[in-house]
Each structure stands twice: as C-alpha cells, then as structure tokens.
Biopython code that builds the backbone (N, CA, C, O; Angstrom):
import numpy as np
from Bio.PDB.StructureBuilder import StructureBuilder

atoms = [
    (1, "MET", "N", (172.217, -180.878, 104.682)),
    (1, "MET", "CA", (172.134, -179.559, 105.649)),
    (1, "MET", "C", (172.146, -178.392, 104.488)),
    (1, "MET", "O", (171.158, -177.658, 104.475)),
    (2, "LYS", "N", (173.017, -178.193, 103.664)),
    (2, "LYS", "CA", (173.306, -177.123, 102.389)),
    (2, "LYS", "C", (172.222, -177.149, 102.042)),
    (2, "LYS", "O", (171.646, -176.145, 102.461)),
    (3, "LYS", "N", (171.475, -177.887, 101.376)),
    (3, "LYS", "CA", (170.336, -178.091, 100.929)),
    (3, "LYS", "C", (169.436, -177.574, 101.488)),
    (3, "LYS", "O", (168.812, -176.746, 100.824)),
    (4, "PHE", "N", (169.068, -177.784, 102.666)),
    (4, "PHE", "CA", (168.066, -177.080, 103.527)),
    (4, "PHE", "C", (168.147, -175.606, 103.851)),
    (4, "PHE", "O", (167.141, -174.900, 103.915)),
    (5, "LYS", "N", (169.439, -175.141, 104.064)),
    (5, "LYS", "CA", (169.386, -173.636, 103.780)),
    (5, "LYS", "C", (169.487, -172.820, 102.569)),
    (5, "LYS", "O", (169.627, -171.599, 102.497)),
    (6, "ILE", "N", (169.381, -173.797, 101.505)),
    (6, "ILE", "CA", (169.420, -173.150, 100.167)),
    (6, "ILE", "C", (167.870, -172.968, 99.911)),
    (6, "ILE", "O", (167.485, -172.099, 99.129)),
    (7, "HIS", "N", (167.044, -173.737, 100.529)),
    (7, "HIS", "CA", (165.580, -173.763, 99.844)),
    (7, "HIS", "C", (165.091, -172.860, 100.995)),
    (7, "HIS", "O", (164.276, -171.978, 100.725)),
    (8, "LYS", "N", (165.597, -173.041, 102.446)),
    (8, "LYS", "CA", (165.378, -171.664, 103.243)),
    (8, "LYS", "C", (165.397, -170.290, 102.843)),
    (8, "LYS", "O", (164.641, -169.359, 103.123)),
    (9, "ILE", "N", (166.475, -170.365, 102.091)),
    (9, "ILE", "CA", (167.134, -168.472, 101.647)),
    (9, "ILE", "C", (166.099, -168.425, 100.576)),
    (9, "ILE", "O", (165.326, -167.469, 100.511)),
    (10, "ALA", "N", (166.044, -169.597, 99.582)),
    (10, "ALA", "CA", (164.884, -169.430, 98.627)),
    (10, "ALA", "C", (163.405, -168.929, 98.809)),
    (10, "ALA", "O", (162.791, -168.176, 98.053)),
    (11, "LEU", "N", (162.962, -169.515, 99.986)),
    (11, "LEU", "CA", (161.760, -169.774, 100.457)),
    (11, "LEU", "C", (161.691, -167.978, 101.044)),
    (11, "LEU", "O", (161.006, -167.289, 100.288)),
    (12, "VAL", "N", (162.015, -167.569, 101.684)),
    (12, "VAL", "CA", (162.505, -165.973, 102.091)),
    (12, "VAL", "C", (162.238, -165.074, 101.225)),
    (12, "VAL", "O", (161.350, -164.228, 101.329)),
    (13, "THR", "N", (163.155, -165.240, 100.134)),
    (13, "THR", "CA", (163.705, -164.317, 99.231)),
    (13, "THR", "C", (161.665, -164.351, 98.422)),
    (13, "THR", "O", (160.831, -163.467, 98.224)),
    (14, "VAL", "N", (161.680, -165.496, 98.257)),
    (14, "VAL", "CA", (160.317, -165.733, 97.322)),
    (14, "VAL", "C", (158.965, -164.968, 98.286)),
    (14, "VAL", "O", (158.057, -164.326, 97.759)),
    (15, "ALA", "N", (159.049, -165.126, 99.248)),
    (15, "ALA", "CA", (157.776, -164.482, 100.388)),
    (15, "ALA", "C", (158.254, -163.130, 100.289)),
    (15, "ALA", "O", (157.382, -162.274, 100.143)),
    (16, "CYS", "N", (159.523, -162.730, 100.339)),
    (16, "CYS", "CA", (159.902, -161.122, 100.450)),
    (16, "CYS", "C", (158.847, -160.621, 98.855)),
    (16, "CYS", "O", (157.877, -159.879, 98.697)),
    (17, "SER", "N", (159.610, -161.413, 98.003)),
    (17, "SER", "CA", (159.391, -160.698, 96.444)),
    (17, "SER", "C", (157.582, -160.468, 96.501)),
    (17, "SER", "O", (157.001, -159.457, 96.105)),
    (18, "MET", "N", (156.842, -161.865, 97.184)),
    (18, "MET", "CA", (155.792, -161.310, 96.937)),
    (18, "MET", "C", (154.934, -160.618, 97.648)),
    (18, "MET", "O", (153.727, -160.514, 97.432)),
    (19, "SER", "N", (155.706, -160.018, 98.715)),
    (19, "SER", "CA", (155.192, -158.991, 99.678)),
    (19, "SER", "C", (155.251, -158.038, 99.079)),
    (19, "SER", "O", (154.160, -157.468, 99.052)),
    (20, "LEU", "N", (156.236, -157.399, 98.398)),
    (20, "LEU", "CA", (156.693, -156.221, 97.714)),
    (20, "LEU", "C", (155.544, -156.456, 96.350)),
    (20, "LEU", "O", (155.129, -155.327, 96.089)),
    (21, "MET", "N", (155.140, -157.087, 95.765)),
    (21, "MET", "CA", (154.717, -157.063, 94.451)),
    (21, "MET", "C", (152.971, -156.775, 95.145)),
    (21, "MET", "O", (152.308, -155.946, 94.522)),
    (22, "PHE", "N", (152.365, -157.384, 96.258)),
    (22, "PHE", "CA", (151.052, -156.640, 96.766)),
    (22, "PHE", "C", (151.110, -155.671, 97.589)),
    (22, "PHE", "O", (150.120, -155.390, 98.265)),
    (23, "ALA", "N", (152.015, -155.130, 97.670)),
    (23, "ALA", "CA", (152.174, -153.718, 98.675)),
    (23, "ALA", "C", (152.198, -152.881, 97.493)),
    (23, "ALA", "O", (152.803, -153.216, 96.475)),
    (24, "SER", "N", (151.359, -151.472, 97.643)),
    (24, "SER", "CA", (151.405, -150.405, 96.163)),
    (24, "SER", "C", (151.027, -149.378, 97.360)),
    (24, "SER", "O", (150.495, -149.740, 98.409)),
    (25, "PRO", "N", (151.330, -148.236, 97.090)),
    (25, "PRO", "CA", (151.194, -147.025, 97.334)),
    (25, "PRO", "C", (149.866, -146.620, 97.118)),
    (25, "PRO", "O", (149.518, -146.439, 95.951)),
    (26, "VAL", "N", (149.070, -146.447, 98.016)),
    (26, "VAL", "CA", (147.830, -145.608, 97.937)),
    (26, "VAL", "C", (147.445, -143.938, 97.787)),
    (26, "VAL", "O", (147.443, -143.109, 98.697)),
    (27, "PHE", "N", (147.132, -143.729, 96.396)),
    (27, "PHE", "CA", (147.066, -142.217, 96.314)),
    (27, "PHE", "C", (145.528, -141.760, 96.525)),
    (27, "PHE", "O", (144.742, -142.291, 95.740)),
    (28, "ALA", "N", (145.135, -141.114, 97.196)),
    (28, "ALA", "CA", (143.679, -140.772, 97.098)),
    (28, "ALA", "C", (143.584, -139.256, 96.699)),
    (28, "ALA", "O", (144.242, -138.449, 97.355)),
    (29, "LEU", "N", (142.819, -138.837, 95.684)),
    (29, "LEU", "CA", (141.984, -138.051, 95.430)),
    (29, "LEU", "C", (140.782, -137.129, 95.549)),
    (29, "LEU", "O", (139.889, -137.587, 94.836)),
    (30, "GLN", "N", (140.550, -136.455, 95.920)),
    (30, "GLN", "CA", (139.623, -135.848, 96.431)),
    (30, "GLN", "C", (138.660, -135.240, 95.117)),
    (30, "GLN", "O", (138.965, -134.416, 94.255)),
    (31, "ALA", "N", (137.534, -135.904, 95.307)),
    (31, "ALA", "CA", (136.352, -135.556, 94.207)),
    (31, "ALA", "C", (135.941, -134.573, 93.822)),
    (31, "ALA", "O", (135.820, -134.359, 95.028)),
    (32, "SER", "N", (135.548, -133.621, 93.302)),
    (32, "SER", "CA", (135.224, -132.201, 92.935)),
    (32, "SER", "C", (134.611, -132.472, 91.413)),
    (32, "SER", "O", (134.942, -133.092, 90.402)),
    (33, "ALA", "N", (133.279, -131.447, 91.967)),
    (33, "ALA", "CA", (132.998, -131.288, 90.813)),
    (33, "ALA", "C", (133.448, -130.104, 89.437)),
    (33, "ALA", "O", (133.641, -128.979, 89.897)),
    (34, "ALA", "N", (133.562, -130.154, 88.496)),
    (34, "ALA", "CA", (134.250, -129.162, 87.424)),
    (34, "ALA", "C", (133.167, -128.407, 87.253)),
    (34, "ALA", "O", (132.096, -128.924, 86.935)),
    (35, "THR", "N", (133.337, -126.753, 87.489)),
    (35, "THR", "CA", (132.657, -125.814, 86.852)),
    (35, "THR", "C", (132.978, -125.120, 86.025)),
    (35, "THR", "O", (134.119, -124.679, 86.160)),
    (36, "PRO", "N", (132.393, -124.775, 85.091)),
    (36, "PRO", "CA", (132.826, -123.606, 84.259)),
    (36, "PRO", "C", (133.590, -122.175, 84.989)),
    (36, "PRO", "O", (132.963, -121.603, 85.881)),
    (37, "PRO", "N", (134.436, -121.845, 84.728)),
    (37, "PRO", "CA", (135.387, -120.695, 84.938)),
    (37, "PRO", "C", (134.373, -119.362, 84.706)),
    (37, "PRO", "O", (134.683, -118.408, 85.419)),
    (38, "SER", "N", (133.092, -119.125, 83.729)),
    (38, "SER", "CA", (132.457, -118.300, 83.653)),
    (38, "SER", "C", (131.189, -117.689, 83.948)),
    (38, "SER", "O", (130.775, -116.531, 84.005)),
    (39, "SER", "N", (130.527, -119.259, 84.177)),
    (39, "SER", "CA", (129.359, -118.625, 84.628)),
    (39, "SER", "C", (128.971, -119.824, 85.767)),
    (39, "SER", "O", (129.398, -120.977, 85.710)),
    (40, "GLU", "N", (127.927, -119.210, 86.973)),
    (40, "GLU", "CA", (127.535, -119.608, 87.701)),
    (40, "GLU", "C", (126.215, -120.425, 87.838)),
    (40, "GLU", "O", (125.898, -120.915, 88.922)),
    (41, "THR", "N", (125.549, -120.544, 86.860)),
    (41, "THR", "CA", (124.209, -121.317, 87.205)),
    (41, "THR", "C", (124.509, -121.985, 85.827)),
    (41, "THR", "O", (125.295, -121.497, 85.015)),
    (42, "VAL", "N", (123.718, -123.305, 85.603)),
    (42, "VAL", "CA", (124.003, -124.070, 84.653)),
    (42, "VAL", "C", (122.346, -124.346, 83.650)),
    (42, "VAL", "O", (121.300, -124.884, 84.016)),
    (43, "SER", "N", (122.665, -123.814, 82.524)),
    (43, "SER", "CA", (121.289, -123.985, 81.305)),
    (43, "SER", "C", (121.263, -125.104, 80.659)),
    (43, "SER", "O", (122.395, -125.488, 80.361)),
    (44, "PRO", "N", (120.445, -125.761, 80.332)),
    (44, "PRO", "CA", (119.938, -126.649, 79.800)),
    (44, "PRO", "C", (120.254, -126.514, 77.883)),
    (44, "PRO", "O", (120.061, -125.551, 77.141)),
    (45, "TYR", "N", (120.651, -127.536, 77.654)),
    (45, "TYR", "CA", (120.902, -127.219, 76.088)),
    (45, "TYR", "C", (119.541, -127.374, 74.996)),
    (45, "TYR", "O", (119.024, -126.770, 74.057)),
    (46, "ALA", "N", (119.394, -128.370, 75.653)),
    (46, "ALA", "CA", (118.182, -129.377, 75.180)),
    (46, "ALA", "C", (116.743, -129.213, 75.793)),
    (46, "ALA", "O", (116.742, -129.606, 76.960)),
    (47, "ASP", "N", (115.537, -128.763, 75.378)),
    (47, "ASP", "CA", (114.168, -128.679, 75.864)),
    (47, "ASP", "C", (113.389, -129.851, 76.361)),
    (47, "ASP", "O", (113.085, -130.637, 75.464)),
    (48, "VAL", "N", (112.881, -130.256, 77.885)),
    (48, "VAL", "CA", (112.662, -131.216, 78.097)),
    (48, "VAL", "C", (111.070, -131.026, 77.594)),
    (48, "VAL", "O", (110.301, -130.069, 77.680)),
    (49, "LEU", "N", (110.937, -132.278, 77.069)),
    (49, "LEU", "CA", (109.453, -132.640, 76.667)),
    (49, "LEU", "C", (108.880, -133.799, 77.458)),
    (49, "LEU", "O", (109.455, -134.791, 77.906)),
    (50, "SER", "N", (107.594, -133.431, 77.523)),
    (50, "SER", "CA", (107.100, -134.934, 78.029)),
    (50, "SER", "C", (105.423, -134.960, 77.635)),
    (50, "SER", "O", (104.815, -133.891, 77.583)),
    (51, "TRP", "N", (104.943, -135.854, 77.448)),
    (51, "TRP", "CA", (103.552, -136.336, 76.904)),
    (51, "TRP", "C", (102.413, -135.721, 78.185)),
    (51, "TRP", "O", (102.816, -135.241, 79.244)),
    (52, "VAL", "N", (101.625, -135.798, 77.982)),
    (52, "VAL", "CA", (100.037, -135.385, 78.858)),
    (52, "VAL", "C", (99.322, -135.936, 77.880)),
    (52, "VAL", "O", (99.265, -135.777, 76.661)),
    (53, "TYR", "N", (98.583, -136.880, 78.960)),
    (53, "TYR", "CA", (97.664, -137.956, 78.531)),
    (53, "TYR", "C", (96.184, -137.377, 78.745)),
    (53, "TYR", "O", (96.407, -136.468, 79.545)),
    (54, "GLU", "N", (95.106, -137.371, 78.554)),
    (54, "GLU", "CA", (93.968, -136.667, 78.363)),
    (54, "GLU", "C", (92.750, -137.637, 78.613)),
    (54, "GLU", "O", (92.942, -138.588, 77.855)),
    (55, "ARG", "N", (91.814, -137.801, 79.185)),
    (55, "ARG", "CA", (90.931, -138.835, 79.085)),
    (55, "ARG", "C", (89.200, -137.908, 79.329)),
    (55, "ARG", "O", (88.567, -137.414, 80.263)),
    (56, "ARG", "N", (89.013, -138.144, 77.527)),
    (56, "ARG", "CA", (87.468, -137.438, 77.356)),
    (56, "ARG", "C", (86.989, -138.436, 76.902)),
    (56, "ARG", "O", (87.343, -139.097, 75.925)),
    (57, "GLY", "N", (85.786, -138.642, 77.918)),
    (57, "GLY", "CA", (84.844, -139.897, 77.767)),
    (57, "GLY", "C", (85.441, -140.920, 78.037)),
    (57, "GLY", "O", (85.981, -141.176, 79.113)),
    (58, "ASN", "N", (85.377, -141.869, 76.692)),
    (58, "ASN", "CA", (86.417, -143.221, 76.656)),
    (58, "ASN", "C", (87.073, -143.501, 76.120)),
    (58, "ASN", "O", (87.473, -144.627, 75.827)),
    (59, "GLU", "N", (87.542, -141.957, 75.673)),
    (59, "GLU", "CA", (88.853, -141.543, 74.300)),
    (59, "GLU", "C", (89.812, -140.861, 75.430)),
    (59, "GLU", "O", (89.606, -140.026, 76.311)),
    (60, "VAL", "N", (91.269, -141.801, 74.885)),
    (60, "VAL", "CA", (92.603, -140.816, 75.170)),
    (60, "VAL", "C", (92.942, -140.151, 74.277)),
    (60, "VAL", "O", (92.940, -140.477, 73.090)),
    (61, "TRP", "N", (93.406, -138.730, 74.926)),
    (61, "TRP", "CA", (94.419, -138.340, 73.722)),
    (61, "TRP", "C", (95.407, -137.633, 74.297)),
    (61, "TRP", "O", (95.255, -137.355, 75.486)),
    (62, "LYS", "N", (96.243, -137.325, 73.825)),
    (62, "LYS", "CA", (97.777, -136.968, 74.234)),
    (62, "LYS", "C", (98.345, -136.046, 73.587)),
    (62, "LYS", "O", (98.246, -136.030, 72.360)),
    (63, "CYS", "N", (99.226, -134.860, 74.421)),
    (63, "CYS", "CA", (99.892, -133.900, 73.112)),
    (63, "CYS", "C", (101.318, -133.765, 73.588)),
    (63, "CYS", "O", (101.542, -134.647, 74.416)),
    (64, "LEU", "N", (101.968, -133.286, 73.456)),
    (64, "LEU", "CA", (103.558, -133.005, 74.079)),
    (64, "LEU", "C", (103.520, -132.012, 74.661)),
    (64, "LEU", "O", (102.706, -131.296, 74.076)),
    (65, "TYR", "N", (104.057, -131.350, 75.767)),
    (65, "TYR", "CA", (104.280, -130.355, 76.634)),
    (65, "TYR", "C", (105.899, -130.244, 76.599)),
    (65, "TYR", "O", (106.662, -131.205, 76.704)),
    (66, "ASN", "N", (106.223, -129.078, 76.455)),
    (66, "ASN", "CA", (107.669, -128.636, 76.640)),
    (66, "ASN", "C", (107.637, -128.055, 78.143)),
    (66, "ASN", "O", (107.177, -126.998, 78.576)),
    (67, "THR", "N", (108.199, -128.973, 78.692)),
    (67, "THR", "CA", (108.201, -128.274, 80.435)),
    (67, "THR", "C", (109.390, -127.081, 80.440)),
    (67, "THR", "O", (109.263, -126.268, 81.355)),
    (68, "THR", "N", (110.094, -126.954, 79.877)),
    (68, "THR", "CA", (111.179, -126.270, 79.613)),
    (68, "THR", "C", (110.508, -124.710, 79.562)),
    (68, "THR", "O", (110.715, -123.783, 80.345)),
    (69, "THR", "N", (109.751, -124.741, 78.530)),
    (69, "THR", "CA", (109.787, -123.266, 78.185)),
    (69, "THR", "C", (108.008, -123.193, 78.708)),
    (69, "THR", "O", (107.478, -122.082, 78.709)),
    (70, "GLY", "N", (107.324, -124.210, 79.057)),
    (70, "GLY", "CA", (106.032, -124.266, 79.812)),
    (70, "GLY", "C", (104.695, -123.805, 78.563)),
    (70, "GLY", "O", (103.681, -123.124, 78.719)),
    (71, "GLU", "N", (105.261, -124.542, 77.289)),
    (71, "GLU", "CA", (103.826, -124.380, 76.175)),
    (71, "GLU", "C", (104.011, -125.919, 75.844)),
    (71, "GLU", "O", (104.863, -126.738, 76.191)),
    (72, "TRP", "N", (102.692, -126.011, 74.900)),
    (72, "TRP", "CA", (102.472, -127.057, 74.412)),
    (72, "TRP", "C", (102.903, -127.131, 73.041)),
    (72, "TRP", "O", (102.840, -126.108, 72.358)),
    (73, "VAL", "N", (103.435, -128.456, 72.432)),
    (73, "VAL", "CA", (104.284, -128.561, 71.197)),
    (73, "VAL", "C", (103.358, -129.287, 70.320)),
    (73, "VAL", "O", (103.190, -130.457, 70.665)),
    (74, "GLY", "N", (102.567, -128.822, 69.047)),
    (74, "GLY", "CA", (101.897, -129.758, 68.526)),
    (74, "GLY", "C", (100.256, -129.486, 68.724)),
    (74, "GLY", "O", (99.728, -128.520, 69.274)),
    (75, "ASP", "N", (99.641, -130.610, 68.119)),
    (75, "ASP", "CA", (98.288, -130.993, 68.501)),
    (75, "ASP", "C", (98.265, -131.804, 69.101)),
    (75, "ASP", "O", (99.271, -132.446, 69.403)),
    (76, "TRP", "N", (96.687, -132.154, 69.624)),
    (76, "TRP", "CA", (96.143, -133.062, 70.854)),
    (76, "TRP", "C", (96.465, -134.323, 69.755)),
    (76, "TRP", "O", (96.709, -133.872, 68.637)),
    (77, "VAL", "N", (96.502, -135.373, 69.812)),
    (77, "VAL", "CA", (96.304, -137.166, 69.126)),
    (77, "VAL", "C", (95.490, -137.855, 69.488)),
    (77, "VAL", "O", (95.568, -138.010, 70.707)),
    (78, "TYR", "N", (94.679, -138.399, 69.028)),
    (78, "TYR", "CA", (94.007, -139.521, 69.821)),
    (78, "TYR", "C", (95.049, -141.045, 69.878)),
    (78, "TYR", "O", (95.983, -141.441, 69.181)),
    (79, "VAL", "N", (94.459, -141.501, 70.864)),
    (79, "VAL", "CA", (95.603, -142.698, 71.295)),
    (79, "VAL", "C", (94.146, -143.535, 70.594)),
    (79, "VAL", "O", (94.084, -143.947, 69.436)),
    (80, "GLY", "N", (93.103, -143.637, 71.584)),
    (80, "GLY", "CA", (92.573, -144.814, 71.724)),
    (80, "GLY", "C", (91.195, -144.557, 72.369)),
    (80, "GLY", "O", (90.772, -143.438, 72.658)),
    (81, "GLU", "N", (90.358, -146.052, 72.616)),
    (81, "GLU", "CA", (89.316, -145.418, 73.519)),
    (81, "GLU", "C", (89.640, -146.962, 74.851)),
    (81, "GLU", "O", (90.247, -148.014, 74.647)),
    (82, "VAL", "N", (89.011, -146.517, 76.009)),
    (82, "VAL", "CA", (89.455, -147.286, 77.233)),
    (82, "VAL", "C", (88.053, -147.820, 77.845)),
    (82, "VAL", "O", (87.083, -147.062, 77.867)),
    (83, "GLY", "N", (87.958, -149.304, 78.401)),
    (83, "GLY", "CA", (86.924, -149.352, 79.168)),
    (83, "GLY", "C", (86.554, -148.706, 80.060)),
    (83, "GLY", "O", (87.235, -147.681, 80.068)),
    (84, "SER", "N", (85.497, -148.698, 81.235)),
    (84, "SER", "CA", (85.033, -147.881, 82.143)),
    (84, "SER", "C", (85.916, -148.007, 83.501)),
    (84, "SER", "O", (86.043, -147.206, 84.427)),
    (85, "GLY", "N", (86.599, -149.559, 83.253)),
    (85, "GLY", "CA", (87.281, -149.630, 84.433)),
    (85, "GLY", "C", (89.156, -150.152, 84.116)),
    (85, "GLY", "O", (90.009, -150.745, 84.777)),
    (86, "GLU", "N", (89.100, -149.602, 82.916)),
    (86, "GLU", "CA", (90.813, -149.358, 82.741)),
    (86, "GLU", "C", (91.896, -148.563, 83.315)),
    (86, "GLU", "O", (93.013, -148.813, 83.766)),
    (87, "MET", "N", (91.131, -147.444, 83.131)),
    (87, "MET", "CA", (91.692, -145.776, 83.525)),
    (87, "MET", "C", (90.913, -145.098, 84.474)),
    (87, "MET", "O", (89.695, -144.940, 84.388)),
    (88, "PRO", "N", (91.614, -144.712, 85.353)),
    (88, "PRO", "CA", (90.934, -143.812, 86.055)),
    (88, "PRO", "C", (90.485, -142.311, 85.668)),
    (88, "PRO", "O", (89.851, -141.630, 86.473)),
]
sb = StructureBuilder()
sb.init_structure("model")
sb.init_model(0)
sb.init_chain("A")
sb.init_seg("    ")
for serial, (resi, resn, name, xyz) in enumerate(atoms, 1):
    if name == "N":
        sb.init_residue(resn, " ", resi, " ")
    sb.init_atom(name, np.array(xyz, "f"), 0.0, 1.0, " ", f" {name:<3s}", serial, name[0])
structure = sb.get_structure()
C-alpha cells in the first residue's frame, strides 16, 4: 500500500513537471516596416537592366536596356538565326 502511494505521488509530480515544461508564455510582437527617419521615398541604389530582343528577318538581335533611366546600354548584339516557325 505504501509503495502504491509513493508511485502515485511520483506520477503526479512527473505529470506536473511535464505540463510546466511545455507551457511557455507567448510573446506576440507587431510587425512593422523599418523606414529611414530622414526620407519618405525609396530610391534604388542600382540600375535595373534588361535584355531587349528584336527579330530582323530570320536574325535575332539583343541589346541591353536600362529601365531605370530609359536609355540603351551598348550596341545591338547578333544572337543567331531562327527558322520561320520558331519565333513569332
């Protein structure tokens, strides 16, 4: 009988300890965007460049275009030839 009482107390102690181990407080933080204190607009540091392709007959040419400033960068570069059904 005494052995049963000790096992019961030990079981209750372990159960309480395990419940305290898994119960943790939850801290919720509100997410907000970081804004620089001195400026209200965002300006990019690097230019955005994209390739523009052009078909001239069966030939394909490409040239680099700066979409930030609206200017062409460099010369047109020959890419290769295409068949009549490969490129619209």
